[in-house]
VOVEX-430373 format. One record per residue (C-alpha): x, y, z. Coordinates in steps of 0.001 Angstrom, whole numbers, padded with zeros to 6 digits, always signed. Each point is the difference from the previous one (the first is absolute). Last residue first. Example, Ala and Ser with C-alpha at 12.3 -4.5 7.8 and 13.67 -1.06 7.14 Angstrom:
REM VOVEX-430373
+013670-001060+007140
-001370-003440+000660
END
This chain:
REM VOVEX-430373
-057993-065397-142212
-003703-000923-000453
-001464-002009+002825
-001279-003357-000936
+002684-001993+001909
-000523+001970+003140
+002934+002226+001092
+000687+000374+003730
+003131+002153+000594
+001267+000451+003525
+002547+002605+001075
+001354-000394+003509
+002010+002625+001827
+002401-000481+002870
+001042+001603+003190
+001633-001836+002881
+000986+001804+003204
+002537-002031+002014
+000095-003341+001800
-003202-001331-001458
-003286-001236+001443
-002502+001683-002226
-000630+003653+000005
-003493+001512+000147
-001599+000737-003317
-001101+003223-001489
-001759-000959-003227
-000186+001757-003348
-002319-001783-002396
-000001+000817-003642
-002507-000471-002804
+000172-000561-003723
-002735-001680-002068
+001161-001858-003105
-002559+000626-002794
-002972-002240-000020
-001251-003089-001820
+001810-002768+001850
+000599+001764+003129
+003098+002031+000843
+002216+000411+003098
+003163+002011+000721
+000808+000079+003718
+002355+002485+001724
+001135-000788+003551
+002102+002205+002259
+001292-001352+003238
+001677+001746+002982
+001811-001689+002864
+000716+001893+003212
+003352-000671+001873
+001397-002839+002051
+003013+000059+002407
-001897-001538+002867
-003288-001948-000592
-003048+002069+000757
-001781-000763-003280
+000170-003760+000462
-003424-000434+001497
-001527+002445-002455
+001226-001992-002966
-001788-003102+001250
-003183+001935+000662
-000088+001149-003573
+001007+003540-000755
-002487+002724-000332
-000892+001468-003287
-000022+003588-001097
-001866+000742-003171
+000359+001827-003273
-002195-001302-002719
+000296+001012-003593
-002124-001131-002910
+000678+000592-003658
-002533-001100-002613
+001713-000896-003227
-003085-000584-002204
-003348-000084+001602
-001074-003566+000664
-003500+000619+001175
+000367-001944+003238
+003283+001514+000947
-001051+003421-000884
-003156-000185+001960
+001418-001422+003157
+003100+002253+000182
-001927+003087-000833
-002394-000729+002826
+002760-000651+002519
+001984+003118-000949
-003026+002185+000025
-000958-001216+003449
+003548+000541+001450
+000428+003411-001462
-003387+001042+001255
+000764-001204+003513
+003499+001488+000266
-000920+003413-001129
+002313+001243-002595
+003428+001507+000600
+001397-003239+001359
-000999-001696-003244
+002084+002420-002036
+003197-000655+001992
-000481-003697-000381
-000673+000378-003684
+003292+001823-000485
+001892-002671+001997
-001693-002764-001914
+000751+001658-003324
+003726+000370+000885
+000142-003544+001206
-001637-001132-003196
+002426+001947-002154
+002980-001579+001762
-001557-003405-000112
-000671+000368-003705
+003624+000904-000696
+001186-003033+001940
-002642-002187-001540
+001276+000877-003406
+003570-000832+000963
-001138-003188+001652
-001933-000919-003091
+003114+000436-002059
+002012-002212+002426
-002637-002552+000495
+001626-002628-002103
+003406+000066+002058
-001523-000883+003409
+000334+002448+002953
+002047-000768+003213
-001322+001638+003135
+002601+000576+002793
-001316+001166+003313
+002629+001556+002381
-000310-000821+003665
+001208+002380+002728
+003513-000683+001245
+000950-002389+002738
+002425+000973+002813
+002838-001782+001811
+002023+001185+003009
+003365+001327+001321
+002418-002217-001911
-001770+001003-003173
-002824-001672-001968
-002318+001426-002682
-002857-002394-000952
-001459+000537-003443
-003555-000038-001389
-001824-001456-003021
-003700-000225-000766
-001067-001993-003040
+000570-000595-003707
+002776-002456-000694
-002660-002434-001401
-000396+002424-002880
+003557-000619-001018
+003150+002137+000301
+002769-000717-002420
+002494+001322+002590
-000833+000735+003608
+002618+002082+001809
+000132+000423+003766
+002178+002843+001237
+001283+000608+003573
+001178-003550+000261
-001772-003246+000653
-002581-001977-002044
-003425-001522-000031
-000136-000931+003630
-002006-003123+000938
-003490+000290+001399
-001953+001309-002989
-003262+001665+000992
+001448+003375-000904
+003178-000170-001935
+003192+000516+002013
+003358+001626-000578
+002859+000037+002554
+002424+002908+000483
+003061-000288+002212
+002602+002457+001363
-002336+002917+000419
+002053+003106+000791
+001236+000611+003524
-002106+001964+000491
-003190-000677-002017
-002257+001745-002503
-001402-002576-002482
-000354-000387-003764
-000810-003276-001769
+000210-000079-003834
-002180-002240-002164
+001272-000548-003503
-002285-001084-002851
+000762-001735-003296
-002458-000486-002902
-001617-003221-001080
-003455+000974+001156
-000401+003704-000069
+000337+002108+003152
-001579+003325-000589
+001776+003070+001371
+003188+000377+002049
+003168-001748-000993
+000921-000650+002697
-002239-000571+002948
+000469+001595+003477
-000298-001678+003395
-000044+001749+003421
+001633-000153+003493
-000597+003198+001969
+002000-001496+002914
+002867-002437+000370
+001477-000260+003518
+001757+002796+001773
+003519+001318+000727
+000561+003421+001480
+003332+001433-001161
+000995+002661+002511
+002927+002026-001274
+002357+001765+002384
+000934+003581-000606
+003189+001663+001203
-000373+001783+003272
-000870+003623+000309
+002009+002416+002178
-000810+002454+002776
+001642+002779+001978
+001845+000950+003220
-002877-000507+002416
-000600-003535-001240
-001771-001353-003109
-000217-003248-001967
-002217-000004-003133
-001117-003457-001108
-000331-001618-003417
-002503-002186-001875
-000059-001228-003579
-003099-001821-001253
-002421-002810+000662
-002872+001014+002248
-002386-000455-002990
+000660-003736+000262
-001537-000033+003406
+001517-000290+003509
-002206-001346+002759
+001983+002054+002546
+002590+002638-000919
+002187+000997+002958
+002354+002978-000117
+002843+000034+002539
+002139+002927+001201
-003065+002134+000434
-002211+001879-002426
-002377-001213-002748
-000906+000239-003688
+001080+003577-000547
-001869+002047-002636
+001520+000529-003426
-000154-003465-001514
+002404-000449-002913
+002179-002267+002141
-001615-001106+003216
+000999+001949+003094
+000727-000744+003654
+000979+002570+002640
+002441-000624+002871
+000580+002510+002795
+002399+000068+002975
+003058-001372-001764
+002787-000619+002499
+002193+002907+001098
+002103-000847-001854
-001184-001800-003127
+000546-003291-001823
-003355-001012-001437
-002258-003037-000023
-003557-000027-001344
-002121-003114+000452
-002692-001164-002449
-002401-002590+001384
-002054-002269-002261
-003246-001869+000614
-001496-002692-002261
-003051+000293-002253
+001957+000067-003256
+003244-001871+000355
+003299+001730+000638
+002961-002210-000857
+003075+000027+002174
+000741+001979+003134
-002574+000352+002688
+000645+002769+000522
+001326+002566-002448
+002998+002211+000700
+000318+003666-000870
+003204+002007+000082
+001103+003393+001283
+003651+000689-000894
+000326+003174+002025
-002079+001858+002512
+001491+003378+000958
+003046+000141+002262
+001209+000030+003604
+003611-000736+000952
+000299-001453+003514
+003552+000379+001324
+000545-002061+003141
+002727+001132+002390
+003021-001838+001368
+002864+000390+002468
+003345-001786-000007
+002886+000198+002461
+003772+000019-000307
+003074-000479+002135
+002661+001768+002047
+001844+001793-002802
-003198+001517-001324
-002859-001372-002064
-003588+000892-000829
-001821-002532-002181
-003093+001435-001605
-003183-001883-000636
-002629-000085-002710
-003150-002097+000010
-001949+000013-003234
-001535+002113-002708
+002440+000934-002763
-001973-002228-002376
-002797+002542+000265
+002231+002625-001541
+001765+003019+001446
+000852+002817-002368
+002991+000864+002182
+001242-002175+002855
+002336+001780+002431
+002163-001760+002605
+001374+002036+002900
+002819-000793+002469
+002243-001204-002785
+000120-003163-002095
-002421-001445-002556
-002066-003030-000995
+002311-002651+001406
+000110-003409-001745
-001880-002962+001435
-003589+001040-000550
-002390-001890+002283
-000636+003155+002027
+001317+003156-001587
+003357+001232+001184
+001613+003347+000818
+003538+000374+001351
+001163+002711+002415
+003636+000352+001051
+001842+002199+002489
-002599-000117+002749
+000920+002373+002794
+002417-001103+002728
-002175-000639+001855
-003302-001056-001516
-003671+000937+000133
-001423-000214-003490
-002147+001640-002627
-000321-001331-003556
-001817+002157-002549
-002194-001332-002811
-000871+002523-002728
-003030-000445-002270
-000835+001364-003443
-003389-000238-001742
-000929-002159-002990
-002075-002478+001973
-001565+001628+003021
+001493-000228+003485
-002556+000868+002653
+001093+002010+003023
+003427+001296+000918
+002201+001695-002550
+002447-001284+000945
+000291-003431+001599
+001833-000589+003285
+002216-002958+000853
+001048-000824+003552
+003138-001166+001813
-000357-000222+003754
+003502-001405+000134
+003264+000437-001865
+003056-001521+001689
+001223+001398+003259
+002551+002379+001471
-000992+001436+003328
+001200+003501+000796
-000006+001101+003607
-000057+003732+000494
+001407+001612+003124
-001942+002441+002094
+001786+002267+002440
-000118-001416+003505
-002928+000683+002220
-000140+002124+003113
-003797+000118+000343
-000071-003505+001370
+002281+000873+002884
-001252-002523+002534
+001363-002866-002063
+002832+001114-002240
-000979+000834-003558
+000279-001558-003451
-000490+000918-003626
-000921-001798-003219
-001160+001190-003426
-001365-002729-002257
+000419-003455-001502
-001239-002777+002251
-002917-000620-002382
+002496-001215-002603
+000799-002931+002221
+002982-000671+002275
+000352-003439+001486
+001093+000847+002604
-000350+003372+001638
+002397+000639+002867
-000518+002949+002303
+002966+001222+001989
+000453+001928+003177
-001558-002795+001947
-002586+000261+002713
-002825+000450-002455
-002901+002418+000188
-003727+000407-000713
-001174-002116-001547
+002578+000213-002731
-000289+001675-003402
-001089+003356+001333
-001272+002430-002693
+001922+002949-001468
+000780-001700-003324
+001373-002902+001997
+000787+000583+003636
+001953-001957+002571
-000023+000495+003751
+003036-000862+002063
+000416-000953+003624
+002913+001490+001815
+003146-001456+001514
+000724+002530+002723
+002788+002532-000007
+000007+000288-003771
+003066-001209-001861
+001311+002592-002388
-000540+001074-003594
-003535-001398+000043
-001546-002802-002012
-003274-001566-001051
+001112-002818-002260
-002296-001426-002678
+000995-003388-001391
-001274-001403-003300
+000004-003583-001243
-000789-001261-003486
-003224-001242-001574
-000373+003104-002127
+003415+001384-000782
+001491+002549+002336
+000990+003639-000251
+000958+001926+003122
+001916-003049+001226
+000243+000378+002900
-002189+002892+000976
+001437+002423+002505
-002220+002319+001964
+001021+003013+001970
-000745+001189+003491
+001916+003135+000876
+002683+000124+002603
+000981+002406+002723
+003271-001022+001628
+000745+001341+003459
+003509-000488+001439
-000125+000825+003718
+002926+002043+001318
+003648-000766+000714
+000516+001730+002394
-002537+001378+002422
+000580+003703+000343
+001092+001877+003129
-000048+003618+001086
+001155+000853+003480
+003175+001778-000861
-001807+003341+000086
-001763-000957+003190
-003724-000007+000686
-000674-003118-002010
-000936-000843-003643
-000440-003614-001242
+000218-000868-003692
-001614-003090-001608
+001157-001188-003401
-001742-000955-003281
+001926-001419-002939
-001857+000457-003294
-002905-001155-002213
-002492+002854+000337
+000507+000918-003646
-001793-003279-000901
-003126+001442+001513
-001636-000614+003338
-003418+001454+000662
+000559+000002+003744
+003177+000310+002086
-000070-000774+003728
+003117+000484+002175
-000054-001669+003413
+001928+000872+003197
+000749-001933+003140
+001912+001563+002933
-003094+000377+002140
-002971-001527-001652
-001837+000401-003350
+001749+003138-001135
-001811+000342-003335
+001258+002079-002824
-001905+000826-003225
+000933+000301-003658
-002340+000192-003044
-001302+003570+000139
+003196+001425-001362
+002490-002753-000738
+001436+001460-003225
-000196+003521+001377
+002351-000895+002871
-000786+001517+003371
-001450-003147+001496
+003055-001883-001210
+002220+001915+002390
+003312+000797-001636
+003308-001480+001096
+002833+001752-001852
+002212-002661-001409
+001436+001785-003014
-001684-002307-002473
-003001-000461+002211
-000721-002951+002222
-003717-000521+000619
-001607+001386+003082
-002120-000887+002971
-000652+002272+002971
+000709+000510+003707
-000410+002597+002715
+001138+001408+003363
+001409-003001+001817
+002050+000938+003106
+003548-001236+000103
+001697-001042+003219
-001825-003321-000093
+001963-001069-003042
-002170-000831-002999
-002216-002861-001148
-002023-000903-003120
-002628-002372-001289
-000968-000071-003682
-002999-000227-002318
-000698+000437-003722
-003732-000263-000796
-000931-000284-003681
-002974+000955-002170
-001207-001233-003440
+000080+001683-003400
+003146-001758-001098
+000385-003265+001802
+002364-000533+002934
+003421-001540+000532
+001812+000692+003314
+003574-000442+001060
+001594+000652+003399
-003050-000925+001971
-000857+001003+003593
+002684+002617-000031
+002319+000396+002999
+001331+003425+000864
+002663+000392+002714
+001798+002663+002064
+000988-001143+003458
-001545-000651+003372
+001453-002866+002000
+003431+001401-000417
+003430-001619-000512
-001133-001913-003127
-003446+000372-001391
-000842-002508-002719
-001079+000753-003564
-001787-002678-002064
+002327-001576-002526
+000576+001462-003389
-001138-000820-003494
+000465+003090-002171
+003700-000556-000012
-000405-003314-001769
+003390-001066-001385
+001872+001666+002823
-001984-001745+002703
-001761+002120+002591
+000415+000890+003663
-001807+001911+002759
+001025+002228+002927
-001958+002604+001945
+002015+002039+002480
+002568+000063+002748
+003475+000822-001199
+000315+003197+002055
-000846-001895+003110
+002558-002656-000758
-000407-003156-002036
+003013-002132-000403
+000028-001256-003564
-000123-003326-001832
-001854-000407-003283
-000479-003574-001171
-001611-000910-003309
+003157+000709-001868
+001001+003531-000394
-000364+003065-002178
-000258+002937+002383
-000782+003385-001411
-002280+000645+002988
-003028+000749-002228
-002412+002251+001855
-003521-001143+000877
+000517+000488+003745
+003037-002197-000278
+000384-002175-003123
+002166-003028-000721
+000799-001619-003411
+000643-003699-000409
+002021-001701-002708
-001277-002852-002213
+002564-002341-001456
-001593-003022+001668
-003067+000096-002319
-002124-002919+001191
-000989+001838+003117
+000362-002273+002991
-003342-000450+001619
-001865+001791+002793
+001911+003201-000702
+002372+002139+002121
+001510+003504+000005
+002081-000159+003215
+000677+002945+002281
+002590-000493+002766
-000285+002256+002982
+002847+000687+002357
+000304-000512+003722
-002816-002581+000029
-000311-001506-003440
-002802-000797-002490
-002438+001905-002252
-001817-001823-002884
-001072+001878-003104
-002437-001924-002262
-000050-000509-003733
-002883-002055-001442
-000178-003546-001399
-001418-001874-002965
+000513-003659-000977
-000099-000980-003692
+000177-003608-001153
+001361-000326-003518
-000544-003400-001608
+001372-001265-003258
-001794-003166-001112
-000811+001178-003521
-003216-000761-001867
+000555-000350-003745
-002857+000774-002372
+000104-001259-003585
+002544-001004-002646
+000164+003447-001612
+000926+001217+003433
-002066+001163+002944
+001245+001090+003362
-000721-000764+003627
+000633+001809+003246
-000096-000520+003722
-000087+002275+003054
-000355-001202+003601
-001792+002455+002258
+000399+003116+002158
-001551+002625-002268
-002948+000496+002356
+002423+001587+002485
+000801+002661-002505
+002794+000715-002460
-000125+003406-001666
+001447-001372-003238
+000094-003461-001528
+002357-000619-002894
-000027-003274-001976
+002830-001258-002191
-000875-002204-002990
+003242+000213-001929
+000970-002667-002571
-002308+001393-002662
+001413+003443+000486
-001665+003152+001272
-000753-001418+003429
-001195+002586+002469
-003523-001184+000656
-001528+002551+002356
-002231-000316+003036
-000929+002863+002334
-002733+001825-001901
-002649-002448+001159
+001624-002719+002062
-002997-000759+002216
-002221+000488-003068
+001435-003179-001538
+000085+000301-003811
+003715+000765-000241
+000629-002814+002444
-001251-002460-002640
-002393-002543+001493
+001290-003381-001177
-002888-001935-001601
-002296-002576+001569
-002855+002448+000385
+002306+002296+001933
+003453-001134+001101
+002166+001437+002739
+003340+001752+000363
+000773+001001-003563
+002626+001226-002411
-000834-000569-003678
+002171+000085-003115
-001102-000264-003654
+001509-000634-003442
+003273-001753+000712
+001520-001429-003175
+001930-003247-000160
+002428-000601-002895
+002951+001404+001912
-000396-002478+002819
-001158+001195+003426
+001583+001106+003279
-002162+002377+002008
+001151+002468+002679
-002756+001091+002395
+000759+003154+001978
-002218+001326+002825
+000484+003720+000607
-001161+001507+003306
-001284+003386+001015
-000370+001640+003378
-003163+000906+001873
+000508-002682+002606
+003633-000911+000073
+001318-003145-001668
+000969-003547+000843
+000019-002451-002959
+000342-003736+000415
+000964-001841-003173
-000821-003470-001376
+001844-000178-003283
-000997-001674-003275
+002351-000100-002976
-002033-000344-003165
+000776-002213-002992
-001932-000035-003283
+000840-003050-002174
-003538-001105-000670
-000714+000285+003681
+002816-000034+002496
+000350+000262+003701
+003233+000357+001960
-000675+000800+003579
+002244+002054+002290
-000778+000704+003654
+001808+002821+001683
-001103+000622+003535
+000145+003637+000881
+002097+002206+002215
+001077+001975-002977
-000686-000298-003708
+000036+003527-001324
-002793+002385-000509
+000092+003334-001717
-002046+002778+001515
END
């Protein structure tokens, strides 16, 4: 019903915030229980202000006004009527005693929340018929407070029949015997809300009083509807039943109705009290239920008017908002279409499992801050009726990508030359609308799209890759390492220690190779040598010799193949060795001619200094690889040797004997040369002959012939003697000197007596070497010519 200011104290405040003005009134509202009330709230605000939200409340919860629409005590009974920004009217229906309170509101503009000071205090009352008077009865329809709506008219009923009287609250009438009966009143605006019936003119009259006029119960549950009744004593009760009004008003026992079959029962608890029980309630059971009494007389049938309004409600869930961003606030409301008789406890379910332990006393569940894990299907139920759950509602949580991962296809080892696809997976709502691929330490993106394919992959493609998944709420990165495997490549050999390699030192060759997986086998080779030298990443050569010089390489191998390194050359350096002297020109050295001595030596690095010496002469004769003697003299005869010097060491050559011949003996020397040759040949032949004969006979004949011939002076006797002579003790002491070789002498003597031909004989001696650096060989030819000998 509409409310007007009446019987109230009017208090006006002017309050402004950023130009918004609100007129605040303190109003007292008196209304009937079960009726409805509208609470207006005019707002004055500038044209530039915009109202975005309105809230009516009685109390606060967690520091915030508790919206009446969320309060289970007002479930299904509160409605915001305002359709304009300047209208925030509130309607409350089916007023109850618990609704007696002071009501406030607030609203939100683009400048923030504004809390108004308007107050509406609601007081509830009930209609009651009072009887007064002695000779005539005066009936008054009274309330405990003055109804705010003064335009209301009252309607009177006798024995449930409308008297067609439209009066003020007072009804005056003399009651005679024929007027005795049950009287009650109602207001015109709420005909369903009448006073309890009173008997006037008779202590026993027709009446039905219901325990509750309105009832709200859950679908699937049970309900008991009770009443008390009375009837004149002249009527005898014969039966009773409950019915719902039909279109043509023909009361019909519920027990006989097919819709209620098996679900309806009656219980007459005490005398003149009756209870209807309905089980397995459905929404079709929402109706007005009345009690009908049957007596022994045809006019003795009476129905309680009006009946009990039963509302069967389902439990349903509201999510506000149904879609929320992560970090926001979400409210779940477990609601019914009417206000249940008792404020219930609520149980909340997510994906079929309870989310509270076990119940909450509020009809709302607030989740703040919301996370992606709160997303799911929600339902609710009233405590004690857990199996009567609301239909599920889905909460959608909007959030930036999370749990992003990268998968590699095909899985397993990635071999160079193959193809690989990287795929980015994500958890995001709304779905990712942009994928970008990056490689670590590379600034520019590699690709876009949920998948990134690399064909003919190379080793340089190895590295950490990550995708960036993005939607309107943010982005997230996820990485994976791509390990490209390949055969050994670019094997190389290093030498340690670096620098020059000196004979006798140790050298380590190390093989390095780029391979994935790493090289598992190294083999060492020397160029032009078939068999391997060693295995292992390092190859050690101890006490290295000059013959170890050469080119070396390694073979690096893993499970994908093998490759040889380039060669590295080992140049083993050593001091002079095999040092020797040669004479140029060869042959006889004649006094006055020129001779060149040449020193040869094997050395690495080559000999950088040659020095020439003459035996038994302290000071050097010359330097340089060649030593030339021009206009050679007989005093130049002797033993010569050279010293070869490099930065590694020094070494002396063997001695070379130079014999300088005089000029007058040239022809003789030529003759002697031929003679020597023939003599050597004869001596060799004789030696072979003597071995064939017996040693004793040959020796005796030789001695005898030698004595006789020499004494008799036979012409040109030839003697030969081949003997081996030991060295002198001095020579023997020096024979073991290092770097010396054997020394061989050959002597040929020509001798003649005064009256004899020149006898020829030869002596071949094996002599131990003298103290020299190298092997020295020389020949001596000696001519002894007496003055009387013929030439």
